[in-house]
Structure formats: C-alpha cells, structure tokens
C-alpha positions as a Markdown table, in Angstrom:
| # | Residue | x | y | z |
|---|---|---|---|---|
| 1 | Unk | 131.5 | 139.5 | 19.7 |
| 2 | Unk | 134.8 | 140.1 | 18.0 |
| 3 | Unk | 136.6 | 140.5 | 21.3 |
| 4 | Unk | 135.1 | 137.1 | 22.5 |
| 5 | Unk | 136.1 | 135.4 | 19.3 |
| 6 | Unk | 139.7 | 136.6 | 19.6 |
| 7 | Unk | 139.9 | 135.5 | 23.2 |
| 8 | Unk | 138.5 | 132.1 | 22.3 |
| 9 | Unk | 141.0 | 131.7 | 19.4 |
| 10 | Unk | 144.0 | 132.5 | 21.6 |
| 11 | Unk | 142.9 | 130.4 | 24.5 |
| 12 | Unk | 142.0 | 127.5 | 22.2 |
| 13 | Unk | 145.6 | 127.5 | 20.7 |
| 14 | Unk | 147.1 | 127.5 | 24.2 |
| 15 | Unk | 144.8 | 124.7 | 25.4 |
| 16 | Unk | 145.6 | 122.6 | 22.3 |
| 17 | Unk | 149.3 | 122.8 | 23.2 |
| 18 | Unk | 148.4 | 122.0 | 26.8 |
| 19 | Unk | 146.4 | 118.9 | 25.8 |
| 20 | Unk | 149.2 | 117.8 | 23.5 |
| 21 | Unk | 151.8 | 118.1 | 26.3 |
| 22 | Unk | 149.6 | 116.3 | 28.8 |
| 23 | Unk | 148.8 | 113.5 | 26.3 |
| 24 | Unk | 152.5 | 112.9 | 25.7 |
| 25 | Unk | 153.1 | 112.5 | 29.4 |
| 26 | Unk | 149.9 | 110.3 | 29.8 |
| 27 | Unk | 150.8 | 107.9 | 27.0 |
| 28 | Unk | 154.5 | 107.8 | 27.7 |
| 29 | Unk | 154.0 | 104.8 | 30.1 |
| 30 | Unk | 156.3 | 106.3 | 32.7 |
| 31 | Unk | 153.7 | 107.4 | 35.2 |
| 32 | Unk | 151.8 | 105.4 | 37.8 |
| 33 | Unk | 148.1 | 104.8 | 38.0 |
| 34 | Unk | 147.4 | 107.8 | 40.3 |
| 35 | Unk | 149.1 | 110.2 | 37.8 |
| 36 | Unk | 147.1 | 108.6 | 35.0 |
| 37 | Unk | 143.9 | 109.5 | 36.7 |
| 38 | Unk | 145.1 | 113.0 | 37.4 |
| 39 | Unk | 146.2 | 113.7 | 33.8 |
| 40 | Unk | 143.1 | 112.2 | 32.4 |
| 41 | Unk | 141.0 | 114.5 | 34.5 |
| 42 | Unk | 143.0 | 117.5 | 33.3 |
| 43 | Unk | 142.6 | 116.6 | 29.7 |
| 44 | Unk | 138.9 | 116.2 | 30.1 |
| 45 | Unk | 138.7 | 119.5 | 31.9 |
| 46 | Unk | 140.5 | 121.2 | 29.0 |
| 47 | Unk | 138.1 | 119.6 | 26.6 |
| 48 | Unk | 135.2 | 121.2 | 28.5 |
| 49 | Unk | 136.7 | 124.6 | 28.3 |
| 50 | Unk | 137.1 | 124.3 | 24.5 |
| 51 | Unk | 133.6 | 122.9 | 23.8 |
| 52 | Unk | 131.6 | 125.1 | 26.2 |
| 53 | Unk | 131.7 | 128.3 | 24.1 |
| 54 | Unk | 130.6 | 126.5 | 21.0 |
| 55 | Unk | 127.7 | 124.9 | 22.8 |
| 56 | Unk | 126.8 | 128.2 | 24.4 |
| 57 | Unk | 126.7 | 129.7 | 20.9 |
| 58 | Unk | 124.4 | 126.9 | 19.7 |
| 59 | Unk | 122.1 | 127.5 | 22.7 |
| 60 | Unk | 122.1 | 131.3 | 22.2 |
| 61 | Unk | 118.8 | 131.4 | 20.3 |
| 62 | Unk | 117.0 | 129.4 | 23.0 |
| 63 | Unk | 118.5 | 131.6 | 25.7 |
| 64 | Unk | 117.4 | 134.8 | 24.0 |
| 65 | Unk | 113.8 | 133.4 | 23.7 |
| 66 | Unk | 114.0 | 132.5 | 27.4 |
| 67 | Unk | 115.0 | 136.1 | 28.3 |
| 68 | Unk | 112.1 | 137.4 | 26.2 |
| 69 | Unk | 109.7 | 135.3 | 28.2 |
| 70 | Unk | 111.2 | 136.9 | 31.3 |
| 71 | Unk | 110.3 | 140.3 | 29.8 |
| 72 | Unk | 106.7 | 139.2 | 29.2 |
| 73 | Unk | 106.4 | 137.9 | 32.8 |
| 74 | Unk | 107.7 | 141.2 | 34.3 |
| 75 | Unk | 105.1 | 143.1 | 32.2 |
| 76 | Unk | 102.3 | 140.8 | 33.4 |
| 77 | Unk | 103.6 | 141.0 | 37.0 |
| 78 | Unk | 103.3 | 144.8 | 36.9 |
| 79 | Unk | 99.8 | 144.6 | 35.5 |
| 80 | Unk | 98.5 | 142.1 | 38.1 |
| 81 | Unk | 100.3 | 143.3 | 41.3 |
| 82 | Unk | 100.7 | 147.0 | 40.4 |
| 83 | Unk | 104.3 | 146.6 | 41.6 |
| 84 | Unk | 107.6 | 146.4 | 39.7 |
| 85 | Unk | 109.6 | 143.2 | 40.0 |
| 86 | Unk | 113.1 | 144.0 | 41.3 |
| 87 | Unk | 115.7 | 141.3 | 40.7 |
| 88 | Unk | 119.0 | 143.2 | 41.4 |
| 89 | Unk | 120.7 | 141.3 | 38.6 |
| 90 | Unk | 123.3 | 144.0 | 38.0 |
| 91 | Unk | 124.6 | 143.8 | 41.6 |
| 92 | Unk | 124.7 | 140.0 | 41.5 |
| 93 | Unk | 126.6 | 139.9 | 38.2 |
| 94 | Unk | 129.2 | 142.5 | 39.3 |
| 95 | Unk | 129.8 | 140.5 | 42.5 |
| 96 | Unk | 130.0 | 137.1 | 40.7 |
| 97 | Unk | 132.3 | 138.6 | 38.0 |
| 98 | Unk | 134.8 | 139.6 | 40.7 |
| 99 | Unk | 134.5 | 136.3 | 42.4 |
| 100 | Unk | 135.0 | 134.3 | 39.2 |
| 101 | Unk | 138.1 | 136.3 | 38.3 |
| 102 | Unk | 139.5 | 135.7 | 41.8 |
| 103 | Unk | 138.8 | 131.9 | 41.6 |
| 104 | Unk | 140.7 | 131.7 | 38.3 |
| 105 | Unk | 144.0 | 132.5 | 40.2 |
| 106 | Unk | 143.7 | 129.0 | 41.7 |
| 107 | Unk | 145.3 | 127.8 | 38.5 |
| 108 | Unk | 148.7 | 128.9 | 39.9 |
| 109 | Unk | 148.4 | 126.1 | 42.4 |
| 110 | Unk | 148.7 | 123.5 | 39.6 |
| 111 | Unk | 152.3 | 124.7 | 39.0 |
| 112 | Unk | 153.4 | 124.1 | 42.6 |
| 113 | Unk | 151.4 | 120.8 | 43.2 |
| 114 | Unk | 152.8 | 118.9 | 40.2 |
| 115 | Unk | 156.1 | 119.7 | 38.4 |
| 116 | Unk | 154.6 | 118.7 | 35.0 |
| 117 | Unk | 152.4 | 121.8 | 34.8 |
| 118 | Unk | 154.6 | 124.5 | 33.3 |
| 119 | Unk | 154.3 | 128.3 | 33.7 |
| 120 | Unk | 153.1 | 128.9 | 30.1 |
| 121 | Unk | 150.2 | 126.5 | 30.7 |
| 122 | Unk | 148.8 | 128.5 | 33.7 |
| 123 | Unk | 146.8 | 131.0 | 31.4 |
| 124 | Unk | 145.0 | 128.0 | 29.9 |
| 125 | Unk | 144.0 | 126.6 | 33.3 |
| 126 | Unk | 143.1 | 130.2 | 34.4 |
| 127 | Unk | 140.7 | 130.5 | 31.4 |
| 128 | Unk | 139.2 | 127.0 | 32.0 |
| 129 | Unk | 138.5 | 127.6 | 35.7 |
| 130 | Unk | 137.1 | 131.0 | 35.1 |
| 131 | Unk | 134.8 | 129.7 | 32.3 |
| 132 | Unk | 133.4 | 126.9 | 34.6 |
| 133 | Unk | 132.9 | 129.4 | 37.4 |
| 134 | Unk | 131.0 | 131.7 | 35.0 |
| 135 | Unk | 128.7 | 128.9 | 34.0 |
| 136 | Unk | 128.0 | 128.0 | 37.6 |
| 137 | Unk | 127.4 | 131.7 | 38.3 |
| 138 | Unk | 124.9 | 131.9 | 35.4 |
| 139 | Unk | 123.1 | 128.9 | 36.8 |
| 140 | Unk | 123.0 | 130.2 | 40.4 |
| 141 | Unk | 121.9 | 133.7 | 39.2 |
| 142 | Unk | 119.1 | 132.2 | 37.1 |
| 143 | Unk | 117.9 | 130.2 | 40.1 |
| 144 | Unk | 118.2 | 133.3 | 42.3 |
| 145 | Unk | 116.1 | 135.3 | 39.9 |
| 146 | Unk | 113.4 | 132.6 | 39.9 |
| 147 | Unk | 113.4 | 132.5 | 43.7 |
| 148 | Unk | 113.1 | 136.3 | 44.0 |
| 149 | Unk | 110.2 | 136.3 | 41.5 |
| 150 | Unk | 108.5 | 133.5 | 43.5 |
| 151 | Unk | 109.0 | 135.4 | 46.8 |
| 152 | Unk | 107.7 | 138.6 | 45.3 |
| 153 | Unk | 104.6 | 136.9 | 43.9 |
| 154 | Unk | 103.8 | 135.2 | 47.2 |
| 155 | Unk | 104.4 | 138.5 | 49.1 |
| 156 | Unk | 102.0 | 140.5 | 46.9 |
| 157 | Unk | 99.4 | 137.7 | 47.0 |
| 158 | Unk | 99.6 | 137.6 | 50.8 |
| 159 | Unk | 99.4 | 141.3 | 51.0 |
| 160 | Unk | 96.2 | 141.3 | 48.9 |
| 161 | Unk | 94.8 | 138.6 | 51.2 |
| 162 | Unk | 95.6 | 140.5 | 54.3 |
| 163 | Unk | 93.8 | 143.6 | 53.0 |
| 164 | Unk | 90.8 | 141.4 | 52.1 |
| 165 | Unk | 90.5 | 143.1 | 48.7 |
| 166 | Unk | 90.7 | 139.9 | 46.7 |
| 167 | Unk | 88.1 | 138.6 | 44.3 |
| 168 | Unk | 87.5 | 135.6 | 42.1 |
| 169 | Unk | 88.9 | 137.6 | 39.2 |
| 170 | Unk | 92.1 | 138.6 | 41.0 |
| 171 | Unk | 92.7 | 135.0 | 42.0 |
| 172 | Unk | 92.3 | 134.0 | 38.4 |
| 173 | Unk | 94.9 | 136.7 | 37.4 |
| 174 | Unk | 97.3 | 135.5 | 40.0 |
| 175 | Unk | 96.8 | 131.9 | 38.7 |
| 176 | Unk | 97.8 | 133.0 | 35.2 |
| 177 | Unk | 100.8 | 134.9 | 36.6 |
| 178 | Unk | 102.0 | 131.9 | 38.6 |
| 179 | Unk | 101.6 | 129.7 | 35.5 |
| 180 | Unk | 103.9 | 132.0 | 33.6 |
| 181 | Unk | 106.5 | 131.8 | 36.4 |
| 182 | Unk | 106.2 | 128.0 | 36.6 |
| 183 | Unk | 106.9 | 127.9 | 32.8 |
| 184 | Unk | 110.0 | 130.0 | 33.3 |
| 185 | Unk | 111.2 | 127.6 | 35.9 |
| 186 | Unk | 110.6 | 124.6 | 33.7 |
| 187 | Unk | 112.3 | 126.2 | 30.7 |
| 188 | Unk | 115.4 | 127.3 | 32.6 |
| 189 | Unk | 117.0 | 123.9 | 32.2 |
| 190 | Unk | 116.2 | 123.9 | 28.5 |
| 191 | Unk | 117.5 | 127.4 | 27.8 |
| 192 | Unk | 121.1 | 126.0 | 27.7 |
| 193 | Unk | 120.3 | 122.3 | 27.3 |
| 194 | Unk | 123.4 | 121.3 | 25.3 |
| 195 | Unk | 125.8 | 123.1 | 27.5 |
| 196 | Unk | 124.1 | 121.9 | 30.7 |
| 197 | Unk | 124.1 | 118.2 | 29.6 |
| 198 | Unk | 127.8 | 118.2 | 28.8 |
| 199 | Unk | 128.7 | 120.3 | 31.8 |
| 200 | Unk | 126.9 | 118.1 | 34.3 |
| 201 | Unk | 128.1 | 114.8 | 32.7 |
| 202 | Unk | 131.8 | 116.0 | 32.7 |
| 203 | Unk | 131.6 | 117.6 | 36.1 |
| 204 | Unk | 130.2 | 114.6 | 37.8 |
| 205 | Unk | 132.6 | 112.3 | 36.1 |
| 206 | Unk | 135.6 | 114.4 | 37.1 |
| 207 | Unk | 134.4 | 114.6 | 40.7 |
| 208 | Unk | 133.9 | 110.8 | 40.8 |
| 209 | Unk | 137.4 | 110.1 | 39.5 |
| 210 | Unk | 138.8 | 112.7 | 41.8 |
| 211 | Unk | 137.3 | 110.9 | 44.8 |
| 212 | Unk | 138.5 | 107.6 | 43.5 |
| 213 | Unk | 142.0 | 108.9 | 43.0 |
| 214 | Unk | 142.0 | 110.4 | 46.5 |
| 215 | Unk | 140.9 | 107.1 | 48.1 |
| 216 | Unk | 143.4 | 105.1 | 45.9 |
| 217 | Unk | 146.2 | 107.4 | 47.0 |
| 218 | Unk | 145.6 | 107.2 | 50.7 |
| 219 | Unk | 145.2 | 103.4 | 50.7 |
| 220 | Unk | 147.9 | 102.3 | 48.2 |
| 221 | Unk | 150.9 | 104.4 | 49.0 |
| 222 | Unk | 153.4 | 104.4 | 51.9 |
| 223 | Unk | 153.2 | 108.2 | 51.9 |
| 224 | Unk | 150.2 | 110.2 | 50.7 |
| 225 | Unk | 151.3 | 111.9 | 47.4 |
| 226 | Unk | 150.6 | 115.5 | 46.7 |
| 227 | Unk | 148.3 | 114.5 | 43.8 |
| 228 | Unk | 146.1 | 112.6 | 46.1 |
| 229 | Unk | 145.8 | 115.6 | 48.5 |
| 230 | Unk | 144.9 | 117.8 | 45.5 |
| 231 | Unk | 142.2 | 115.4 | 44.4 |
| 232 | Unk | 140.9 | 115.3 | 48.0 |
| 233 | Unk | 140.6 | 119.1 | 48.0 |
| 234 | Unk | 139.1 | 119.1 | 44.6 |
| 235 | Unk | 136.5 | 116.5 | 45.7 |
| 236 | Unk | 135.5 | 118.6 | 48.7 |
| 237 | Unk | 135.3 | 121.8 | 46.6 |
| 238 | Unk | 133.3 | 120.0 | 43.8 |
| 239 | Unk | 131.0 | 118.5 | 46.4 |
| 240 | Unk | 130.2 | 121.8 | 47.9 |
| 241 | Unk | 129.7 | 123.4 | 44.5 |
| 242 | Unk | 127.4 | 120.6 | 43.5 |
| 243 | Unk | 125.4 | 121.0 | 46.7 |
| 244 | Unk | 125.0 | 124.8 | 46.1 |
| 245 | Unk | 123.8 | 124.1 | 42.6 |
| 246 | Unk | 121.2 | 121.5 | 43.7 |
| 247 | Unk | 120.2 | 123.6 | 46.7 |
| 248 | Unk | 119.5 | 126.6 | 44.5 |
| 249 | Unk | 117.2 | 124.6 | 42.3 |
| 250 | Unk | 115.5 | 123.2 | 45.5 |
| 251 | Unk | 114.9 | 126.8 | 46.8 |
| 252 | Unk | 113.2 | 127.7 | 43.5 |
| 253 | Unk | 110.7 | 124.9 | 44.0 |
| 254 | Unk | 110.0 | 126.0 | 47.6 |
| 255 | Unk | 109.7 | 129.7 | 46.9 |
| 256 | Unk | 107.6 | 129.3 | 43.7 |
| 257 | Unk | 105.3 | 126.5 | 44.8 |
| 258 | Unk | 105.2 | 125.8 | 48.5 |
| 259 | Unk | 104.4 | 129.2 | 49.9 |
| 260 | Unk | 101.6 | 130.2 | 47.6 |
| 261 | Unk | 100.1 | 126.7 | 47.8 |
| 262 | Unk | 100.0 | 126.9 | 51.5 |
| 263 | Unk | 98.1 | 130.2 | 51.4 |
| 264 | Unk | 95.6 | 128.7 | 49.0 |
| 265 | Unk | 95.0 | 125.7 | 51.3 |
| 266 | Unk | 94.4 | 128.1 | 54.2 |
| 267 | Unk | 91.9 | 130.1 | 52.0 |
| 268 | Unk | 90.0 | 126.9 | 51.2 |
| 269 | Unk | 89.9 | 125.8 | 54.8 |
| 270 | Unk | 88.6 | 129.2 | 56.0 |
| 271 | Unk | 86.1 | 129.3 | 53.2 |
| 272 | Unk | 84.7 | 125.9 | 54.0 |
| 273 | Unk | 84.4 | 126.9 | 57.7 |
| 274 | Unk | 82.6 | 130.0 | 56.6 |
| 275 | Unk | 80.1 | 128.0 | 54.5 |
| 276 | Unk | 79.4 | 125.7 | 57.3 |
| 277 | Unk | 78.7 | 128.6 | 59.6 |
| 278 | Unk | 76.3 | 130.1 | 57.1 |
| 279 | Unk | 74.3 | 126.9 | 56.8 |
| 280 | Unk | 74.1 | 126.6 | 60.6 |
| 281 | Unk | 72.8 | 130.2 | 60.9 |
| 282 | Unk | 69.9 | 129.6 | 58.5 |
| 283 | Unk | 66.5 | 129.5 | 60.4 |
| 284 | Unk | 65.3 | 126.6 | 58.4 |
| 285 | Unk | 66.6 | 123.4 | 56.8 |
| 286 | Unk | 67.1 | 123.4 | 53.0 |
| 287 | Unk | 65.5 | 119.9 | 52.8 |
| 288 | Unk | 62.2 | 121.3 | 54.0 |
| 289 | Unk | 62.1 | 124.1 | 51.3 |
| 290 | Unk | 60.7 | 123.5 | 47.7 |
| 291 | Unk | 63.3 | 123.1 | 45.0 |
| 292 | Unk | 62.8 | 126.6 | 43.4 |
| 293 | Unk | 62.9 | 128.4 | 46.7 |
| 294 | Unk | 66.0 | 126.3 | 47.7 |
| 295 | Unk | 67.7 | 127.3 | 44.5 |
| 296 | Unk | 67.2 | 131.0 | 45.1 |
| 297 | Unk | 68.3 | 130.6 | 48.7 |
| 298 | Unk | 71.5 | 128.8 | 47.7 |
| 299 | Unk | 72.3 | 131.4 | 45.0 |
| 300 | Unk | 71.7 | 134.2 | 47.5 |
| 301 | Unk | 74.1 | 132.8 | 50.1 |
| 302 | Unk | 76.7 | 130.9 | 47.9 |
| 303 | Unk | 76.9 | 132.4 | 44.4 |
| 304 | Unk | 79.9 | 134.7 | 45.1 |
| 305 | Unk | 81.7 | 132.2 | 47.4 |
| 306 | Unk | 81.1 | 129.4 | 44.9 |
| 307 | Unk | 82.8 | 131.4 | 42.1 |
| 308 | Unk | 85.7 | 132.3 | 44.4 |
| 309 | Unk | 86.0 | 128.6 | 45.5 |
| 310 | Unk | 86.2 | 127.5 | 41.8 |
| 311 | Unk | 89.0 | 129.9 | 41.1 |
| 312 | Unk | 90.9 | 128.7 | 44.2 |
| 313 | Unk | 90.4 | 125.1 | 43.2 |
| 314 | Unk | 91.6 | 125.9 | 39.6 |
| 315 | Unk | 94.6 | 127.6 | 41.1 |
| 316 | Unk | 95.5 | 124.5 | 43.2 |
| 317 | Unk | 94.9 | 122.2 | 40.2 |
| 318 | Unk | 97.2 | 124.4 | 38.1 |
| 319 | Unk | 100.0 | 124.1 | 40.7 |
| 320 | Unk | 99.6 | 120.3 | 40.9 |
| 321 | Unk | 99.5 | 119.8 | 37.1 |
| 322 | Unk | 102.4 | 122.3 | 36.3 |
| 323 | Unk | 105.0 | 121.8 | 39.0 |
| 324 | Unk | 108.0 | 124.2 | 38.9 |
| 325 | Unk | 110.7 | 121.6 | 38.2 |
| 326 | Unk | 114.1 | 122.4 | 36.7 |
| 327 | Unk | 114.8 | 119.7 | 34.1 |
| 328 | Unk | 117.9 | 119.6 | 31.9 |
| 329 | Unk | 116.6 | 118.7 | 28.5 |
| 330 | Unk | 114.3 | 116.1 | 30.0 |
| 331 | Unk | 117.1 | 113.8 | 31.1 |
| 332 | Unk | 117.2 | 114.6 | 34.8 |
| 333 | Unk | 115.8 | 117.0 | 37.3 |
| 334 | Unk | 118.1 | 119.3 | 39.3 |
| 335 | Unk | 117.1 | 119.2 | 43.0 |
| 336 | Unk | 118.3 | 117.7 | 46.3 |
| 337 | Unk | 117.1 | 114.3 | 45.2 |
| 338 | Unk | 119.8 | 114.4 | 42.5 |
| 339 | Unk | 122.4 | 115.0 | 45.1 |
| 340 | Unk | 121.2 | 112.0 | 47.2 |
| 341 | Unk | 121.1 | 109.8 | 44.1 |
| 342 | Unk | 124.6 | 110.7 | 43.1 |
| 343 | Unk | 126.0 | 110.2 | 46.6 |
| 344 | Unk | 124.4 | 106.7 | 46.9 |
| 345 | Unk | 125.6 | 105.7 | 43.4 |
| 346 | Unk | 129.2 | 106.9 | 44.1 |
| 347 | Unk | 129.3 | 105.1 | 47.5 |
| 348 | Unk | 128.2 | 101.8 | 45.8 |
| 349 | Unk | 130.8 | 101.9 | 43.0 |
| 350 | Unk | 133.6 | 103.1 | 45.3 |
| 351 | Unk | 133.0 | 100.1 | 47.6 |
| 352 | Unk | 133.3 | 97.8 | 44.6 |
| 353 | Unk | 136.4 | 99.5 | 43.2 |
| 354 | Unk | 138.1 | 99.5 | 46.6 |
| 355 | Unk | 137.3 | 95.8 | 47.0 |
| 356 | Unk | 139.1 | 95.1 | 43.7 |
| 357 | Unk | 142.0 | 97.2 | 44.9 |
| 358 | Unk | 142.2 | 95.4 | 48.3 |
| 359 | Unk | 142.7 | 92.1 | 46.7 |
| 360 | Unk | 146.1 | 93.2 | 45.4 |
| 361 | Unk | 149.1 | 93.8 | 47.7 |
| 362 | Unk | 149.9 | 97.5 | 48.0 |
| 363 | Unk | 153.2 | 99.2 | 48.7 |
| 364 | Unk | 152.7 | 99.3 | 52.4 |
| 365 | Unk | 152.1 | 95.5 | 52.6 |
| 366 | Unk | 155.1 | 94.9 | 50.3 |
| 367 | Unk | 157.3 | 97.0 | 52.5 |
| 368 | Unk | 156.1 | 95.2 | 55.6 |
| 369 | Unk | 156.8 | 91.8 | 54.0 |
| 370 | Unk | 160.3 | 92.8 | 53.0 |
| 371 | Unk | 161.1 | 94.1 | 56.5 |
| 372 | Unk | 159.8 | 90.9 | 58.0 |
| 373 | Unk | 161.9 | 88.8 | 55.6 |
| 374 | Unk | 165.0 | 90.8 | 56.4 |
C-alpha cells in the first residue's frame, strides 16, 4: 500500500505538470480546431489516470465483498459437483501484467507524432496507458473467470446427466449453485461501479471525439495531418478494445445461461415423451377407474417423475427470473447490444456534424478557387 501511494503521488505530480502544459497550449489560441480536439482528449485522458486510483479505493470494500462471494461459490461448487473449480487466475494475471507493461511503451509514439509532447511527459502517459490497460485486463479477467465457472458447471451437470445418476435433489442443488453464479455475474458490474461508470463514460467520449477528429482531418485539410492519422489509429484500437469488452460480457451470458438452459429443455422434452409412453402402455384407461384406484395408479407411475419435473421447472423459472446480466450500477448493461447501440448513435451524430462542416468551405475548396481565379 505504501509503495502504491508513493507511485501515485509521484505520477500525480508529473500529470499535473502535463495538464498545465497542455492547457497553456490549448487556451493560447494559436492552434487550429483539429489540435484543439487532440489536446482536449489528452487532458481528459490525464484526468482519468488521476481519478481512477481514488475511485478504485472507494470501491475496494465492494470488491472485497465480491471476492468473498467467489470463495463461497467455490466451496458450494466443490460440495455439489465433488470437483474443484480451476480458474487459472495466476497464469492469466502474469500474462496480462506483461502485456499491460508492453502496451505502456506506446506512449513514446506521442513524442514523435506531435512536437508538443516533451520527453519528460512520456512517463506520465506511460502510467496513464498502463493504468487503463490494467482496468481493461481486470474486466476481461473477471468475465473470463465467470465464463470458466459457467462452463465447468455445465460440464459437470452434463456429465451427471450422461451417467444417469441425477435425482430431484441433485437438480435442486444445481439450481442453487447456478443461482449463486448468476448473482456473481450480476454483481460483477457493481463491484467497481464508480470506476466503471467514469471509465466507460470517458472512454466512449474520447473514442467518439477521436473518430470525429479523424473524419474532420481527412475532409477539411489539403494534406492529412499526423494528428488525424493518430486519431484514426486510436479509433480503430479503441473500437477493437470496446468490442473485446462487450464480447467478453456476451460470452458470460452464453456460458452461464444458454448451455445449461438447453440441457434442461432437453430433459423436459424427454421426460414428457416418457410420460406419454407410460400412459400408452397402461392396459386400461384412467377414466374408467374409480377415483381412489386412479390416484394410487397415478402415484405409482408418476410420483418420482413428478418431483423431478417440478425441480426442472423450478430450475428453468430461476434462470428466466434471474438472468445473468452484467449491469454497471444499473445504468446500462454490457453486452453486444451496447456495441450496436453505440455504433448507431455515433453514426447518426457524425452525419449531423459532417453536414454542418460541409456547409463551410474547406481548405481544398479555397485552394481550388484561388487557382481558378489566378
């Protein structure tokens, strides 16, 4: 903790100097509109790197409670399935730690792309990029753990069905186990709700402005500036990262809900067919038997299957009433639908903004007019 506080204090001082230097250039009035967008994005990015550790500290208690829920789930998983839940978290974290450190070296490109980023500012950008990469890694690792748990639960459930050693009581135990896993999925977005809300808001805003700066640069200038190319690369990189984030949450939904729900539907179908065959094999019709005798006959042939069917129906009702959805503090759900909604919104606003820009003569049109006049 002391090490982290010292690193945060040093980097905060560097970032404050960076923000002051960028702000002086931004408000000097000597830069064009494209550079205004670029420096505004950098200042907002620096603000995220300063506020994220504080927000993570505020969310620490919720995250510790969430990890304790994971421990309870693993104990229940071992009790129900008689197998340990292997998540391979250590290997994933080591791999992602190396990857995040490597991505941080991309900050050196800022010095060569724009002459206003000085060498002493590179450590601040290195810290900011690494911090954002660590948050994305934490999000993807959490989704990966949930997907692994869902696959393990489905695999053990299918194995028990294949060996035909399942009972109504075992189905009830798997229902409780699945409900605990669904609660872990739903609480994953609230474990770091403050950090997630700020991160997604700033991240989507920066990606939108980067796309707008790229389109503005390629449509308004006689030559495409280096800032516009950098914004285009940033837009592509940010879009791919956003897709990976939404796709990881979508896989959690599939692995936790879809597979086991499909197996339960197959069980119900086979059980209904089995009940129909039993009634067809009876040497008499139940309508021709007195009520008391009919009741004994029904209990003899259907008591155990009826209990089993009730447990399966209860399992299906639990899945439908407690869907495994990752929601960030209740504001929005993270899935592929979020990616589609963002893309449609961005396309709509980009068309409007470009129409406003097309109404004004750009540099290419002015140069063509001057050449024609000459």
